[in-house]
Z-matrix of the N, CA and C atoms (Angstrom, degrees):
N
C 1 1.439
C 2 1.516 1 108.61
N 3 1.314 2 115.29 1 130.39
C 4 1.455 3 121.45 2 179.04
C 5 1.520 4 107.29 3 -141.61
N 6 1.326 5 116.92 4 116.75
C 7 1.463 6 121.88 5 178.59
C 8 1.516 7 109.08 6 -112.69
N 9 1.325 8 115.69 7 146.38
C 10 1.455 9 119.66 8 178.10
C 11 1.515 10 110.13 9 -136.29
N 12 1.323 11 114.15 10 140.05
C 13 1.457 12 120.79 11 169.10
C 14 1.519 13 105.80 12 -115.89
N 15 1.314 14 116.31 13 -173.36
C 16 1.466 15 119.58 14 179.22
C 17 1.523 16 111.55 15 -58.83
N 18 1.327 17 116.69 16 -35.54
C 19 1.470 18 120.49 17 -174.87
C 20 1.527 19 115.14 18 -114.51
N 21 1.326 20 117.88 19 -19.76
C 22 1.467 21 120.94 20 -172.47
C 23 1.513 22 112.93 21 -117.86
N 24 1.304 23 115.27 22 149.95
C 25 1.463 24 123.61 23 166.43
C 26 1.534 25 105.13 24 -117.53
N 27 1.326 26 116.33 25 133.78
C 28 1.462 27 121.58 26 -178.68
C 29 1.519 28 108.90 27 -128.63
N 30 1.341 29 115.14 28 139.07
C 31 1.463 30 119.57 29 177.51
C 32 1.511 31 110.42 30 -152.08
N 33 1.329 32 113.50 31 164.97
C 34 1.472 33 119.59 32 178.02
C 35 1.525 34 109.67 33 -63.66
N 36 1.324 35 117.06 34 145.43
C 37 1.465 36 120.07 35 174.54
C 38 1.531 37 110.52 36 -68.30
N 39 1.320 38 115.65 37 153.44
C 40 1.462 39 120.95 38 175.16
C 41 1.525 40 108.45 39 -137.84
N 42 1.307 41 116.06 40 170.48
C 43 1.459 42 121.74 41 179.85
C 44 1.536 43 111.15 42 -58.82
N 45 1.325 44 116.90 43 -27.59
C 46 1.457 45 121.02 44 179.19
C 47 1.521 46 114.13 45 -71.70
N 48 1.314 47 117.36 46 -7.01
C 49 1.460 48 122.43 47 -178.74
C 50 1.528 49 113.91 48 -97.11
N 51 1.306 50 116.93 49 -0.99
C 52 1.467 51 120.87 50 -173.04
C 53 1.524 52 111.49 51 -57.20
N 54 1.322 53 118.39 52 -46.22
C 55 1.470 54 120.24 53 -175.20
C 56 1.527 55 111.17 54 -64.10
N 57 1.324 56 118.31 55 -39.65
C 58 1.461 57 120.35 56 177.79
C 59 1.536 58 110.84 57 -64.28
N 60 1.320 59 116.42 58 -39.39
C 61 1.462 60 119.88 59 178.67
C 62 1.522 61 111.90 60 -70.67
N 63 1.322 62 118.03 61 -35.75
C 64 1.471 63 121.00 62 175.18
C 65 1.528 64 108.97 63 -62.87
N 66 1.342 65 116.84 64 -44.02
C 67 1.474 66 120.09 65 178.64
C 68 1.518 67 111.00 66 -64.00
N 69 1.323 68 117.66 67 -39.22
C 70 1.468 69 120.70 68 176.92
C 71 1.517 70 110.65 69 -57.33
N 72 1.321 71 116.90 70 -46.61
C 73 1.455 72 120.37 71 -177.12
C 74 1.530 73 113.38 72 -79.60
N 75 1.315 74 117.80 73 -4.61
C 76 1.465 75 121.34 74 172.92
C 77 1.533 76 110.76 75 -86.66
N 78 1.331 77 117.33 76 -13.34
C 79 1.460 78 121.90 77 178.28
C 80 1.543 79 108.23 78 -67.22
N 81 1.324 80 118.79 79 127.67
C 82 1.460 81 120.45 80 -176.30
C 83 1.536 82 113.94 81 -57.68
N 84 1.324 83 117.84 82 -38.34
C 85 1.468 84 119.63 83 179.19
C 86 1.519 85 110.94 84 -66.14
N 87 1.331 86 117.44 85 -45.09
C 88 1.462 87 121.38 86 178.66
C 89 1.519 88 109.57 87 -62.23
N 90 1.324 89 115.96 88 -44.30
C 91 1.465 90 119.93 89 179.50
C 92 1.525 91 111.21 90 -60.38
N 93 1.328 92 116.82 91 -41.18
C 94 1.475 93 120.59 92 -179.51
C 95 1.526 94 111.96 93 -65.92
N 96 1.330 95 116.48 94 -40.53
C 97 1.473 96 120.66 95 -175.18
C 98 1.524 97 111.48 96 -82.45
N 99 1.336 98 117.34 97 -45.79
C 100 1.471 99 121.28 98 -172.33
C 101 1.529 100 113.88 99 -107.03
N 102 1.317 101 116.87 100 -10.15
C 103 1.455 102 120.35 101 -179.11
C 104 1.515 103 111.87 102 94.70
N 105 1.309 104 114.44 103 157.07
C 106 1.461 105 120.63 104 179.49
C 107 1.526 106 110.00 105 -77.50
N 108 1.316 107 115.60 106 150.24
C 109 1.460 108 121.10 107 173.81
C 110 1.521 109 108.02 108 -135.40
N 111 1.316 110 115.92 109 128.71
C 112 1.456 111 120.18 110 174.81
C 113 1.533 112 109.21 111 -75.21
N 114 1.311 113 116.14 112 169.51
C 115 1.460 114 120.20 113 177.54
C 116 1.536 115 109.89 114 -59.35
N 117 1.333 116 116.82 115 -43.35
C 118 1.463 117 120.32 116 179.06
C 119 1.524 118 111.55 117 -60.84
N 120 1.331 119 116.95 118 -40.02
C 121 1.468 120 120.05 119 177.95
C 122 1.521 121 111.52 120 -65.86
N 123 1.337 122 116.96 121 -37.73
C 124 1.471 123 120.44 122 176.49
C 125 1.524 124 109.97 123 -64.51
N 126 1.325 125 117.51 124 -43.45
C 127 1.469 126 120.47 125 178.01
C 128 1.531 127 109.87 126 -58.02
N 129 1.322 128 117.25 127 -43.53
C 130 1.474 129 120.88 128 178.30
C 131 1.518 130 111.06 129 -66.69
N 132 1.339 131 118.17 130 -38.73
C 133 1.476 132 121.90 131 177.62
C 134 1.516 133 109.93 132 -58.93
N 135 1.341 134 116.62 133 -45.81
C 136 1.475 135 120.75 134 179.10
C 137 1.516 136 109.71 135 -62.96
N 138 1.333 137 118.11 136 -45.10
C 139 1.465 138 121.07 137 179.88
C 140 1.524 139 110.60 138 -61.00
N 141 1.319 140 117.43 139 -43.31
C 142 1.458 141 121.41 140 179.19
C 143 1.518 142 110.63 141 -63.72
N 144 1.331 143 116.26 142 -43.33
C 145 1.462 144 120.38 143 178.57
C 146 1.532 145 110.90 144 -60.95
N 147 1.313 146 117.07 145 -40.89
C 148 1.468 147 121.06 146 178.50
C 149 1.528 148 110.71 147 -64.54
N 150 1.335 149 116.63 148 -42.84
C 151 1.471 150 120.47 149 178.82
C 152 1.531 151 110.83 150 -61.19
N 153 1.337 152 116.64 151 -42.14
C 154 1.463 153 118.80 152 178.70
C 155 1.517 154 111.57 153 -60.96
N 156 1.313 155 117.82 154 -41.55
C 157 1.460 156 120.04 155 176.97
C 158 1.519 157 110.62 156 -61.90
N 159 1.328 158 115.82 157 -45.22
C 160 1.466 159 119.87 158 -179.69
C 161 1.534 160 111.85 159 -63.33
N 162 1.315 161 116.88 160 -41.87
C 163 1.463 162 121.54 161 -175.72
C 164 1.525 163 114.40 162 -82.99
N 165 1.327 164 117.57 163 -35.45
C 166 1.453 165 120.70 164 -170.42
C 167 1.526 166 114.02 165 -114.86
N 168 1.342 167 117.44 166 -17.01
C 169 1.459 168 119.73 167 -178.96
C 170 1.522 169 113.69 168 80.17
N 171 1.329 170 117.07 169 9.01
C 172 1.462 171 122.14 170 173.60
C 173 1.519 172 107.69 171 -154.34
N 174 1.316 173 115.92 172 167.00
C 175 1.457 174 119.18 173 -179.59
C 176 1.508 175 112.50 174 167.81
N 177 1.317 176 115.35 175 -154.11
C 178 1.463 177 122.38 176 -177.74
C 179 1.515 178 110.09 177 -74.99
N 180 1.339 179 115.23 178 152.27
C 181 1.456 180 121.54 179 176.97
C 182 1.530 181 108.63 180 -133.33
N 183 1.314 182 114.61 181 157.34
C 184 1.456 183 121.21 182 171.07
C 185 1.517 184 107.33 183 -101.22
N 186 1.321 185 115.73 184 144.88
C 187 1.458 186 121.95 185 -175.79
C 188 1.529 187 110.12 186 -109.61
N 189 1.328 188 115.75 187 134.24
C 190 1.457 189 121.62 188 179.59
C 191 1.530 190 109.07 189 -132.95
N 192 1.316 191 115.86 190 148.61
C 193 1.455 192 121.84 191 174.66
C 194 1.534 193 108.12 192 -71.16
N 195 1.329 194 117.29 193 125.03
C 196 1.468 195 119.78 194 -178.87
C 197 1.511 196 112.59 195 -65.70
N 198 1.322 197 117.56 196 -30.39
C 199 1.465 198 120.17 197 -175.89
C 200 1.514 199 112.29 198 -72.41
N 201 1.336 200 117.06 199 -48.22
C 202 1.474 201 118.24 200 -175.60
C 203 1.531 202 113.95 201 -117.98
N 204 1.345 203 117.84 202 -0.08
C 205 1.463 204 120.98 203 177.67
C 206 1.508 205 114.80 204 76.41
N 207 1.344 206 118.41 205 7.45
C 208 1.460 207 121.02 206 -177.83
C 209 1.526 208 110.95 207 -65.65
N 210 1.320 209 116.00 208 138.73
C 211 1.460 210 122.39 209 175.90
C 212 1.527 211 108.69 210 -69.35
N 213 1.337 212 116.87 211 128.88
C 214 1.459 213 121.16 212 -177.31
C 215 1.519 214 113.35 213 -111.12
N 216 1.333 215 117.26 214 -28.09
C 217 1.455 216 118.41 215 -179.00
C 218 1.511 217 111.57 216 155.00
N 219 1.335 218 115.38 217 -156.31
C 220 1.464 219 120.84 218 -177.43
C 221 1.515 220 109.80 219 -138.34
N 222 1.307 221 115.26 220 156.92
C 223 1.449 222 122.32 221 178.13
C 224 1.523 223 106.96 222 -165.06
N 225 1.315 224 117.95 223 -162.71
C 226 1.448 225 121.12 224 174.22
C 227 1.504 226 113.45 225 123.15
N 228 1.313 227 114.73 226 -165.47
C 229 1.446 228 122.03 227 -177.45
C 230 1.518 229 110.81 228 -103.47
N 231 1.331 230 116.55 229 139.49
C 232 1.463 231 121.77 230 177.52
C 233 1.512 232 109.29 231 -127.97
N 234 1.315 233 115.64 232 127.52
C 235 1.450 234 121.76 233 177.65
C 236 1.523 235 109.61 234 -87.26
N 237 1.352 236 115.64 235 134.49
C 238 1.451 237 121.70 236 176.55
C 239 1.513 238 107.94 237 -108.78
N 240 1.342 239 117.73 238 98.42
C 241 1.458 240 120.92 239 -174.57
C 242 1.522 241 114.19 240 -59.45
N 243 1.312 242 118.71 241 -33.94
C 244 1.453 243 120.67 242 -176.96
C 245 1.515 244 114.28 243 -62.76
N 246 1.326 245 114.99 244 -28.40
C 247 1.469 246 119.57 245 -179.64
C 248 1.515 247 112.33 246 -117.07
N 249 1.335 248 117.24 247 -5.68
C 250 1.455 249 121.67 248 178.09
C 251 1.507 250 114.03 249 68.16
N 252 1.328 251 117.82 250 30.10
C 253 1.455 252 121.61 251 -178.92
C 254 1.516 253 111.18 252 -122.05
N 255 1.331 254 114.28 253 161.74
C 256 1.468 255 122.18 254 179.24
C 257 1.520 256 107.29 255 -121.00
N 258 1.337 257 115.84 256 139.19
C 259 1.451 258 119.59 257 176.66
C 260 1.515 259 110.19 258 -133.93
N 261 1.330 260 116.31 259 158.33
C 262 1.463 261 121.65 260 173.99
C 263 1.509 262 106.49 261 -79.26
N 264 1.339 263 115.72 262 130.67
C 265 1.454 264 122.15 263 -178.21
C 266 1.508 265 111.19 264 -126.34
N 267 1.339 266 115.82 265 156.82
C 268 1.443 267 121.08 266 171.92
C 269 1.493 268 108.20 267 -103.56
């Protein structure tokens, strides 16, 4: 899956994205707002995101600048099995 807007490129996370996500969560502002994540937690986050895509056909995406390809962050849809609902997540 690859989505594009005028400014963004979005795609499913992969194992090759772990280091960028680890660096994202090492940022003090990100850590303060979203919480810290260890490398192992990031690996599990990627695996969970991949499973959601495989099982549901939608899920989390990574965001990149279309002009220079810079990694910008993450967002997407997250399914909450306990309540059977989907929400937009960062």
